[in-house]
N, C-alpha and C positions, 0 to 999 in steps of 0.2 A: 101590843097585839101580836106583833111578829114573834116575840119571844114565847108567848103562849102557844101559838100555832106550832112553832118549832119544837117546843117541849112536848106537846101532845103527839106530834109525829114520831119523835124519838121513843116515847112511851109505847105507842102503838106497835112500832117495829120490835121493840124489846119483848112486849107481851106476845106478839105473834111467834117470835122465836122460842119463847118459853113453852108454848103449846104445840110447837111443831112436832110432827111424828118423828119417831126415832127408829131409823133403819136397823141399827144394831140390836135394839130390843125386838124389832120385827123379825130379825133372823132367828132368834131363839124361839119365838112363837112359830115361825115358818117351819123350822126344823122338827118341831113336835107335831104340828097339825097338817102340814102341806107337803113336806118333802117326799113322803112315800109315793104320792101320785105325780107330783110336779118335778121331782128330782132335786138334787142339791143346788143346781144352777138354773132352774126353771125349765129345763128340758124334760119333756114328758117321759115317765117310766113306761116304756113300751110293753113290758110284761103286765103291768097293772091295766093299761089301756086295752090290751088284747083280752085279758081275763074278764074285764068288765064290759067289753064290747062298746067302748066309747072312744071318741077322738079327744084326747087331752091337748089343750093348746100349749104351745111353747110360750112361756111367760116373757121371753125376750122378743117375741115377734112384733112386727109393726102393728098388727091387729090388736093385740093385747095392750101394748104400750100407748096406742092412740086413745084408749078409753080414759075417761077422767078418773080421778081418785075416788070420787063418789060412786061411779059405776063399778069400779073394782071392789070397793067396800061392800056395795050391795050384793055383788056376786058371792063374796065371802060370807056375808051374814044372812043372806036370803036364798042363795043358790041360783043356778041358771041352767036350764036344760037338764041334762043328766047329772050335773054336779049338784049335790045336795048342800044345804047350808052347813057351815062348820060351827057346830054348837059351842065348841070350846073357845072360839075366837069372836070377841065382840068389843065394842067401844074402842078404847085407846089401843088395844091389841090389834084390832082390825086396821086402824090407821097406821100402826107401826108395820104391819105386814105389807100394806100397800107401799109404804116408803121403802121397804126392803125389795119388793118386786121391781120398783123403779131402778134399782141398781143393775138389773139384768139387761136394761136397754142397751142395744148395740149401736 
């Protein structure tokens, strides 16, 4: 019984790793879909914010980083406030972008 439980635990950890989001892949998607407004390092593009009359959040801020991965994915795929949904980012790409945003954490 102990061997079966140990084997199942190892398989579960390996499977979770296989489906984990990929920050490097997320960077490529971020560069295409997000960087214009959120900047290359998550710092808001002040020119875009001023032109659109919006407050763009710094992605490294405690406020953004405190949100769950699911919350960030929902913002990307459904929008929030004045931020519209990003139609070109869905599914695994959205998960990967969230993983990439996590590297901005200070």
